[in-house]
C-alpha positions in Angstrom: 60.9 -75.0 -17.3 63.7 -76.0 -19.6 66.3 -73.3 -20.2 68.8 -73.6 -23.0 72.1 -71.6 -22.4 75.0 -70.8 -24.7 77.9 -68.4 -24.7 81.3 -67.8 -26.0 84.6 -67.4 -24.0 83.6 -64.0 -22.8 80.6 -65.3 -20.9 81.8 -68.8 -19.8 82.2 -68.1 -16.1 79.1 -65.9 -16.2 77.1 -68.8 -17.7 78.3 -71.2 -15.1 77.0 -69.0 -12.3 73.7 -68.4 -14.0 73.2 -72.1 -14.6 73.7 -72.7 -10.9 71.1 -70.0 -10.1 68.6 -71.5 -12.6 69.1 -75.0 -11.4 68.6 -73.9 -7.9 65.3 -72.4 -8.9 64.2 -75.8 -10.2 64.7 -75.2 -13.9 66.2 -77.9 -16.2 69.2 -76.2 -17.7 70.8 -77.5 -20.9 74.3 -76.1 -21.6 75.1 -75.8 -25.3 78.7 -74.8 -24.7 81.4 -74.1 -24.7 82.6 -76.5 -22.0 86.2 -75.0 -21.7 87.7 -71.6 -22.1 89.1 -70.9 -25.6 89.8 -67.2 -26.4 89.4 -68.0 -30.1 86.1 -69.9 -29.9 83.2 -69.0 -32.2 79.9 -68.3 -30.7 77.5 -68.9 -33.7 77.4 -72.6 -33.4 76.8 -72.6 -29.6 74.0 -70.0 -29.9 72.4 -71.5 -32.9 72.3 -74.9 -31.2 70.7 -73.4 -28.1 68.1 -71.5 -30.3 67.4 -74.7 -32.4 66.8 -76.6 -29.1 64.3 -73.9 -27.9 62.5 -73.9 -31.3 62.4 -77.7 -31.3 61.1 -77.9 -27.7 58.4 -75.3 -28.4 57.3 -77.1 -31.6 56.9 -80.2 -29.5 54.8 -78.4 -27.0 57.4 -78.2 -24.3 57.9 -75.1 -22.1 61.3 -73.8 -23.0 63.3 -70.6 -23.2 66.9 -69.7 -24.1 69.6 -67.4 -22.8 72.7 -66.6 -24.8 75.7 -64.6 -23.7 78.8 -63.0 -25.1 80.9 -59.9 -24.5 78.2 -57.5 -25.8 75.4 -60.0 -26.5 74.9 -58.5 -30.0 76.5 -61.3 -32.1 74.8 -63.9 -30.0 71.4 -62.3 -30.5 72.0 -62.2 -34.3 73.1 -65.9 -34.3 70.0 -67.0 -32.4 67.7 -65.0 -34.6 68.9 -67.0 -37.7 66.9 -70.0 -36.4 63.3 -70.1 -37.8 60.8 -69.7 -35.0 63.2 -67.9 -32.6 62.7 -64.4 -31.5 65.8 -63.3 -29.6 66.0 -60.0 -27.9 69.0 -58.1 -26.6 68.3 -57.4 -22.9 70.1 -54.7 -20.8 67.7 -54.1 -17.9 64.6 -55.7 -16.3 62.3 -53.4 -18.4 63.7 -54.8 -21.7 63.5 -58.3 -20.4 59.8 -57.8 -19.5 59.0 -56.1 -22.8 60.7 -58.8 -24.8 58.1 -61.2 -23.5 55.1 -58.9 -23.3 55.4 -57.3 -26.7 57.5 -59.7 -28.8 56.9 -63.1 -27.1 60.7 -63.5 -27.2 61.8 -67.0 -26.5 65.5 -66.3 -26.3 67.3 -63.4 -24.7 70.9 -62.3 -25.2 72.9 -60.6 -22.5 76.4 -58.9 -22.7 78.5 -60.6 -20.1 81.0 -57.7 -20.2 78.3 -55.2 -19.8 76.5 -56.5 -16.6 77.2 -58.1 -13.3 76.0 -61.6 -12.6 73.4 -60.1 -10.2 72.0 -57.9 -12.9 71.9 -60.7 -15.4 70.1 -62.9 -12.9 67.4 -60.2 -12.4 67.0 -59.9 -16.2 66.7 -63.6 -16.6 64.3 -64.1 -13.7 62.1 -61.3 -15.1 62.2 -62.8 -18.6 61.2 -66.2 -17.3 58.4 -64.9 -15.0 56.8 -62.6 -17.6 54.1 -64.2 -19.7 53.1 -63.2 -23.2 49.6 -61.7 -22.7 48.7 -62.2 -26.3 47.3 -58.7 -27.0 46.0 -58.6 -30.6 48.4 -55.9 -31.8 51.5 -57.8 -30.6 50.2 -61.2 -31.8 49.5 -59.6 -35.2 53.0 -58.2 -35.5 54.6 -61.5 -34.4 52.5 -63.3 -37.0 53.8 -60.9 -39.7 57.4 -61.6 -38.7 56.7 -65.4 -38.9 55.0 -65.0 -42.2 58.0 -63.1 -43.6 60.3 -65.6 -42.1 58.6 -68.5 -44.0 57.3 -66.8 -47.2 59.3 -63.6 -47.7 56.0 -61.7 -47.7 53.7 -59.9 -45.3 50.1 -60.1 -46.5 48.6 -56.7 -47.1 51.8 -54.9 -46.6 54.3 -53.9 -49.3 57.8 -55.4 -49.1 60.0 -53.5 -51.5 
């Protein structure tokens, strides 16, 4: 599977170790930056580029997921979610990684590099990658509503005030 990764300065070393793990597991890892430490770098472009790559791969029928990192993971998740077709979830344990896939068909996860050890992050990512979206009707319906709102500003049959 292709895994797109992005971070900011807070997660740079973290990202390098995780890329090594993922490559060792046979995944194709695409690093969207940064390539060097800069305490003043800005995460939005890195995370948006990774999210756009995930959305583009999936639109082309390629199996692809994304992982973004930062100090808390919050801003990185927000940035990734600005990309149409991306559902990014903040993950803080294996349960949230699993539920992100099972209930939301998340295609990107965000992890706080200052909140977790590399070993914890690896377990979250491995769980996320290994968990399929089962496609239960209620979850698929909700995801479709999010997609509809994302593209039209409406949710058919539901008032948006």
